[in-house]
C-alpha angles and dihedrals in degrees: 000000000000114000103255119171115239092240095053119104109218119172113235090231094058116109110236121187128212122290092014115157119206113184135206119315096359118150121211120185129221098257096049123114118197116194126221115297097011113156124206103187103198140309091019119150118205116175143147126044092328129157121191120193127231120287097016115143122208121193131213123303096011114147112211128180101000119140116297124255093247122119090211092060109111102182096276115168096254125160144233116205119189120186135222133301098006123154111218111185134203121314095004114153126203123177133198124245132271136226090255093056107042098280095263140091112193131192120187132219134293096016128153116215110184129207115314098001115154129210108188131205121304095009118149110209121184134216126294092014119159121205112184126212114317094353109157135208117195120212123301095015119149121207122192127223118289094010116151121210114195128227118291091003116146124207119203120233117277093017118141119219111198127225117284092009120150120216113196121230118273091017122146107213113200100160139042119287118218120237111274090013125138118213134178143160141088085282098023122240127183109267100177140288130320092247094160090055091049091053094045091053095052104256109160126244095254092052091050092047089050096052090047091053092045091050091054091050095042094055098033122121119265132059127020126302089247091055093048090047092054090050094049094046091051094045098049101041093143096049108091093192092056091047090050091054091047092051090049092053092047094049119098113279130192095191107035125234134303105235134179116287093248089059090050091050092048 
């Protein structure tokens, strides 16, 4: 029998795994599935068609799986899927998808979502993502693995955040951020590469030197971005990080690209 506090309200139809802990005054709806070892600390609400992977911990006053903040939402049976071993801190909100966005919000594994973070409808969040206090994703945002989003940062709907990117605190991100990029500012501009993140995650010296050189060429003056991209991609064929950035830039974008401030000014 899973340890469920006597004050918790858990619908009999909910699917509860083994070794799940549900603390005081939690509410769990009928369409919820909690994987093995999930911990709801206290005062947590989990509702809707929500699946939470094994080992995830959710702290007090988090609201998970309730209807999205989208005026077009009409009660469709959309889902929220949260992966394994996440830490979801106090007052975090995560909403399911909508008909207009594929009907699914998905959060990967091993993430840290600090106090007050918000994952809106139809977002696709990768593994090992960190969202600091009160960081906010609008609807339809995608976030790559190992991205870090600083405190009070706000990401516009449909923006893509590349893998290993770093978003500075208080930044307003209106355009796509390249993998390994570092952006900051009230209206964020690209300020360089997330070199600290690259080093921490074990990328070798040659790879880091290559991406630095490619970055300088990619955002240099002269020619179009497309011309510079073709040159960089051809020059660094053996550098998988550079090729990953090139593929990201070439992929379809609904919001355009965050670029260095000098490029914006030019």
